[in-house]
C-alpha positions, 0 to 999 in steps of 0.5 A, spaced: 677 167 929 674 174 926 677 181 927 672 185 932 670 190 927 668 185 922 664 181 927 660 187 929 659 189 922 657 183 919 652 181 925 649 188 923 650 192 930 654 198 926 658 199 920 666 197 921 667 205 922 662 205 927 665 198 930 672 202 931 668 207 935 664 202 939 671 198 941 674 205 943 669 206 948 670 200 951 663 197 949 667 190 947 670 185 951 674 179 950 674 174 955 672 179 960 677 184 958 676 190 954 678 190 947 683 196 945 684 194 938 679 193 933 683 189 928 684 184 933 682 177 932 677 173 937 673 167 937 666 170 937 664 165 943 669 169 947 666 176 945 661 180 949 658 187 946 655 191 951 655 185 956 651 180 951 654 175 947 654 176 939 647 175 936 647 169 932 655 169 930 654 162 926 648 164 922 641 164 922 635 159 919 628 161 920 621 158 919 616 164 917 609 164 916 608 169 911 601 172 910 599 175 904 600 182 902 608 181 903 613 180 898 620 176 898 624 182 895 629 186 899 627 192 895 622 197 899 619 200 893 616 193 891 611 194 897 611 191 904 616 186 905 617 179 909 624 182 912 620 187 915 617 182 920 624 181 923 629 185 928 632 191 924 639 188 926 638 182 922 636 186 916 643 189 916 647 182 917 652 181 911 651 176 908 644 178 908 638 174 910 634 172 904 629 167 903 630 160 900 625 160 894 620 165 894 612 166 895 609 171 891 605 177 894 598 173 894 601 166 897 601 165 904 604 160 908 611 157 910 617 161 908 624 159 910 629 165 911 637 164 912 644 168 911 647 161 909 648 161 901 650 154 901 643 152 904 639 157 899 643 153 894 642 146 896 634 147 898 633 150 891 637 146 887 632 142 882 637 136 883 636 135 890 628 135 889 626 138 896 618 137 896 614 143 898 607 142 899 601 147 897 594 147 899 590 151 893 583 153 892 581 154 885 575 157 881 572 151 878 571 143 879 577 139 879 577 133 874 579 127 877 584 126 871 588 132 873 591 127 878 595 123 872 596 129 868 600 133 874 604 126 875 605 125 868 611 129 867 609 132 861 605 138 863 608 144 859 607 151 862 606 157 857 613 160 855 617 154 858 621 149 854 621 143 858 615 140 862 614 140 869 617 135 873 612 130 876 608 133 881 603 129 886 596 132 886 591 130 891 584 133 890 581 134 897 574 137 895 571 139 888 575 146 888 580 144 893 587 140 892 594 139 895 599 139 891 607 137 892 612 140 888 619 138 887 622 144 883 621 151 883 619 154 876 616 162 877 609 162 879 609 154 878 603 152 882 598 157 879 601 156 872 600 149 873 593 149 874 592 155 869 595 150 864 589 146 866 584 151 865 583 153 873 585 159 876 588 159 883 584 163 888 588 162 894 595 158 895 598 156 902 604 153 903 604 148 909 610 144 908 618 145 906 621 138 906 620 135 912 618 142 916 611 143 917 608 150 918 604 147 924 601 152 928 605 158 927 601 164 927 601 169 920 607 174 921 610 170 926 617 166 925 621 161 929 629 159 929 631 153 927 638 149 928 642 150 922 643 143 921 635 142 921 636 139 914 642 135 915 
C-alpha cells in the first residue's frame, strides 16, 4: 500500500505537490472510484491515472544496446546520455533509473538499466563473479601467450594494488578477441590489453551474465522481468 501522492511522484508523473492537484482534479481513481484524499493509501494495482494503470509500479529492468558516443552519467554536461533514449517519465522516477555498471563513451553493446538498488549491487559486486563478455579489436597482432597471461590472475593494471581476477581470452583473428571478465575495474578491458602493449580500437559488450545482446538494434531497449537474474 502506498500514499497516492507518493505513488505518482515516485513513478515520475509529477511532483508530490502537483500530484495533489491531479487528485483534486479527479484524475486518479481507486477501484473505479475517484480519489479525494492525496494521503490515502492504496494498492498500485487498484489505481488508475487518467484511466490507465500506473507505469511499472514494481520497478524497471531494461536491456539496452548502447551506441558509441553516449555516456552512462546522469550529468547532461558530460555529453549525450544513455538515459536520453528512455521515455521522459522514467527519468523522473525515484529511485532513479541507473545503469548496472558502466560502458565508456567509446564502448558499445549490452547495458542493463534499473531502478532497483539491490539488483545493481548484486550484479556488480565482485563476490558474485557475474561474467561479462566483450568483443575487442586492437591495433596489433595478438600473441597466443596472452591467453594464459589473462587467465593467470597475475596481470597488474597501472595504478592498481591488486591484480586482475582470471579472465578468459579467446583470440578470434590476428587482431580480434573475445574477453570474459568477472569484475569491473575502471576501463578494465582496455587497460588489460594496454598492459600487454595493445591499444583497443573498438570494444563491444555482447553478454551480461546469461543475457545476450542478440539482435537488439543500437539505441533500442527491451524490458526484462525483475527476476530475470534470479
